[in-house]
N, C-alpha and C positions, 0 to 999 in steps of 0.2 A: 204972207197972205196972197192968194192967187188973184190975178186980175180977171176982169170980165173976158178978156181975150183968151186967157189960159183956160177958163171954164168952157168957153165955146169950143176950144180945140179939143179938150177932153171929150166933150159930148159928141163932137164930130167923129173922133176916132172910134168911140163906142158904137155910134150908129153905123160907121163904115165897117167895123169888124162884124157887127151883128148882121149887116146886109150881106157881107161876104159869106157868113155862116149860113144864112137863109138861102143864098144862091147855091151854095154847095149842097145843102140838104135837098133842095128842089131838083138839082141836077142828078143826085144819086137816086132819088125816088123815081125820076124819069127813066134812068138807066135800068133800074130793077123792073119797072113796069114794061119796058121795051123787051126785057128778057123773058117776060111771061109771069113774073111774080104778081100775085093778086094782092093788092093793098087796099083795104077798106078805109075810107076816109083818110087819104094820104096827108092832108093838112095837119092831122094829129100825130103823125109818125115822124120820129126824128132819127136820122142816120148820121152818126158821128163823122167828122172830117177824116179820121184815120181809118175808117172802114174801107176795105178793099171790095168793091162790088163784084170783082171777078171771083171772089171766094163765096159768093152767094148764088146758089143755083136758081134758075128760073122755072124749073120743071115742077109744077104742083105746089110751090111754096105759097103759103097764105099768111099775110100779116094783118091782124085785126087792129082796130083803132087804139090809139094811146101807147103804142109800142115804141121802144127806144133800142137802137142797136149801136153798140160802141166797140172799139178795140180793133187794132190792126191785125190781130190773130183770130178774129172771129171767122168761123166758117159755117155755112148753112147749106145742107144737102137737099136733094130732091124730096118733095113731099112734106117738108117741115111746116108745122102750123104754130104760130105764135099769137097768144093773147085771146083765145076763144072765150075764156071765162072772165078775163080782166087784163089790164095792161101788163105788159112784160118788158123788163129791162134785161138785155143780154149784153154782157161785157166780157170780151175775150173768151168766149166759149166756142167749142167745136161741136156741131150738131150733125149726127149721122142721118141717114134716110128715115123719113116718116116719124121723126121725133115730134112730140107735142108738148110744148111748154104753155100751159093754159093760163097762167097768171103768176106774177111775182118777180123776184130779183135773182139773177143767175150770173155768177162771176167766176171766171177762170176754172171752169168745169167742163167735163167731157160727157157727151150723151151719145151712146151708140144706137144702132138701128132699133126703131120702135120703142124706145124708152119714153117715159112721159112723166109730167109733173102737174098736179092740180093747182088751183089758184091759191094765192097767198104764200107761195113757196119762198124760202130764203136760202138759196144754195150758193155756197161760197167756195173759196180756193181749195184745190186739192181733191175735189169730189169727182168720182167716176160712176156713171150709170152704164153698166154693160147692157147687152141686148135685152130688150123687153122688160127691164126693171122699171119700177114705177113708184111714185108717191102720190097720195091723195092731197087734199087741201091743207094748207097751213102747216108745212113741215120745214124745219130748219136743219140744214146739213153743212158740215165743213170737215174737210179731210175724211170724207166718208166714201167707202168703196162698196158698191152693190153689184154682186155677180148676176148673171142672167136670171131673169124671172123673179128676183127678189122684190117683194111688194111691201110698202109701208103705208099704213092707214093715215088718218088725219090727226092733226094737233099733236105732232111728234117733234121732239128735239133729239137728234141722233148723230151728234158730231163725234169724230175720232173713233170710227168703227169700221170693221170689214165684215160683211155678211155674205155667206155663200149658202148652198143647199138647194135641193129640188132638181127636177128633171125636165119640166116644161111649165107652161103657163097655168096648167091645172094642178100641178104638184110642185108648189114653190114655197120657199121660206117667206115668212110674213111677220110683220110687227103690227100689233093691234093699236088702235087709236088711243090717244092720250098717253103715250109712252115716252119715257125719258131715259137717255143714257147719261148718267151723272159723270161728267168728265172734268170736274174741277173740285179739288179737295179743300177742306177748311184750312189746310196749310198752304193754299194758293199755288198748287202745282197742277200740271196736266200730264203727268206720267201715268195716264189712265186709259190707254187705248184698249178696246175690247174686240175680240175676234170671235165671231159666231161661225163655226165650221173651221175650215182652213183653206189655204191655197192649193197644196199638192193634190188633195182629193176634190176640192170644190170646183176646180177648173174642168174636171172631167164630166160634169153635169150628170152625175149618176148617184148622188148621195141623197139620203133622207132629208126632207126639209126640216127647218127649225121654226118654231112658233113662239113668239114672245107675246103673251096675252096682254090685252089692253088695260089701261088705267094702272100701269105698273112701271117698273124701272129696273135698270141694271146699273150697279155701282162699279165703275171701272177701276182698275183693269181686270177684265174677266176673260176666261176662255170657256166657250160653250161648245159641246160636241154636236155633231150632226144628229138629227132625230130627237133633239131635246124640245120639250114643251115646258114653258114656264107659265103657270096658271095666272089668269087675269087677276089684277089687283096685288100682285106680289112685287115687293122690292127685293131683288136678289143681289147678294153681295159675295158670292163664292164662285169658284170654278166648278164646272161639271164636265169631266173628261170622258165619262162613260156615255156611249151613244144610247139613244132611245129611252130617255128618262123623263118623267113628269116631275117638275120641281114646284114646290109650293112654299109660300112664305110661312115661317114659324111665328106664331102669335106670342111673342115674348112679353114679359112684363115691362111696363114703362118705368121711368125712374129719373133720378138726377144724380150725376156723379161729377167729380172735379174734372175740369178740362183745361189743358195748357196748350196754347197755340204753338205751333212749330215742332210738336213732338210726334214722331212716327213710331207707333208701337211695334209694327211689323214691317220689315223692308224686303225680306227675301222674295215673297210672292210678287210684290210690285215690280221688283227688279227683273225677275225671271219672266214674268208675263210681258214686260216691255221688250226684252230680248227676243222672245218668241214671236211677238208681233213684227218686229223689225226683220227677223229671219223670214217670215212669211211674205213680207213686202219684197225681200230680195228674190224669193221664188217667183213672185208675180212679175217682178222686173225681168227675169230671165224668160218667163212665158211671153211677155210682150216683145222682147228682143228676138226670140227665135220662132215662136209659134204664130203670133199675130201677123207677121210680115207675109206668111204664106197665103193670106186672104186679101191682100191688096187687090182692089177691083173698083169699079164705079160705085159699088155700095159700101166700100170701106177704103176710102182714099188715104193717101199718105199723110195728109195733115191730121187725120184722126189718130193714126198710129203715133205720130210725133207728139200729139197731145196726151195720149195715154202714157208714153214714156216720161214726158215732162211732169205729169201729175204724180206718177208713182215715185219719181225722184224727189218731188216736192214733199210727198208724204214721208219718205225716208228722212229727209233733212229735218222735217218737223219733229218726228219721233225721237231722233237722236238729240236734238236741242232740248226737248222736253225732259228726256232722261237725264241729260247733263244738268239741267236746272234742279231736278230732284236730288241728284247726287251732291250738289253743292250745298244743300240744306242739311245734310246728315251730321256734320260736326256739331251744329247748334242743337239738333235733336238729341245727340248723344250726351251733350253737356246738361241739357234739361233733365234727361233721364237719370244721370249720375246724381244730380242735386236732389231730385225728388225721391229717389229710392235709397240713397245712402249706401249702406253695406248690403242691401238686398237686391241690388241691380243684377240683371241677367247678363253674365259675362259673354255668352254666345251672341246675344242681340247686339251688345256693344261692339264685339269683334266684327260682326257683319257690317255694321254701319261704318266703322273705321276702315275696314278693308275696301268696301265699295268706294268710299271717298278717296282713299289713298291711290287706288288704281283706276280712277275714273278716266284719266287721259289715256291710259293703256287700253281700257275698254273701248274708248272712242276710236283709237287707232286700229284696233282689231275689227271693229264694225266697219270702218272705212275700207279695210282690206277685203273683208268678206263680201262687200257689196258687188265686187266684180267676179265672184266665184260662179263659174259656169256649171258646176256640178259634174257628175260623171258623164263624160262626153260620149262614150260609146253607147250608153243607155239612152242618152238624149237623142243622138243621131238616129238610132233605130226607131224611136218614137216619132221623130220629125219626118222620117221617110214615109211612115205609115200615114201620118196626117196629110202630107203633101199628096199622096196617092188618092186618099179619100176626098180631099178638097177639089181635085180635078174631076171627080165623079159627081160632086154636088154643085158644081159651078161656083166654087169658092164661097159657099154658104157656111159661115162659121158654126152656127148652132147645129145644123144637120151633120156637118162633118164630125164634130166632137161627139155627137150622139151616136154616130154610126161606127166609130172606131171600136175595134174588138176589145173586150174586157182585158185580155192578156196584155195588149199593147197599152191600154190605159194604165194598167198596173206598172208597166215600165215607166210611163210618163210620171206617175205619182212617185215612184222610187227616185227618179232623177230630181224632182222638185223637193221631195222630203229630205234628200241628201243635202241640199243647200240649206234648209232650215236647221237640220241637225248639226251640220258643220259650224254654222254660226253660233249655235248654242254651246257646242263643245269648246270652241276656241275662247269664247268669252268666259265660260264657267271655269276653264282651266286657270284663269287668273285669280279666281276667288274661291279658294278651298273652304272658307268658312260657310259657304252657302250649300255645301254638299249635304 
């Protein structure tokens, strides 16, 4: 039992630590205001002890009441506004110029120039907002990658996705309000990433936009082509690889059928879509390694590039781990199937499950090897030379540069990146002849 002296000591230490924390917070707030940061009601704003104030610009930055900034890796660029619609928590995020986070929680995510988020946002690890992408109020994201101009409405849950498409702010891919990407299965796995568009063509900023109508959902893992529109109110469960299609929900009959937990009826599509998604992340990784560095400037500083690379690598790690967990469940699924079907079991389905499980470590090794594939270097270098020339003419403006690159050269860039995706697919599928 503690004595009165012990209790007084504990209280004194608590008061002392609290006082030090308050002193540190006041000091950091003073430092930021002296740099030119506008802080409304500073007594309501908290700056964590580990925040480096040198990484927060003073030029045009505005912090509204009730905001919290944490994390040693947090970076805030010129013209950023935090908390205009409600309190904001920023934890280890990197914010490019003129980003607006209007309210919510943001952790370990990257926001490039002029991207924005409305109030009530919940944006977590592995998320990337490229230039001028945006979400409205009450949107949840994790391991989500939005290419330039992509816009999400309100009341959306859109985790484990990559979305591209569109050419500018008036012609952009969009997700309607009250939309869900279903990324968790009844068998309790997340081998469910969906890709809307792709990386090799999407990065060129010249593709038809994709529209996912509101009050609907997409059941991952799905691949959706550029130019696709999914009608409002549809829950879509299939791939659509043909561009320029209108997809509508089929109004099937309801019913009740036996269900056994742990049974995967089809595994080929799930496996292939996961490998395709990972291959596209590899292509994006090479884009970030080779193209984005050409735009290092005051509007796109090195910490933003470092954060892009960190998050795309985190996305790769996440997807491989989720695929591995899916593979580990296949023997149990095969056993359930054998018992339930007796002599009527589908030998091809069983062979696919057995083969994926048997070679799961080989698949992982191939994926790890393919991650460092640079693609066809002569094609890449020709494209990079053209981009570098254009970037000099646009003052290293990323959007303008990519938009102004000639179509023939963009085709070369797409060929380079698509080669990375294709090589990943080919090497993995060579291990699994039953999936052909």
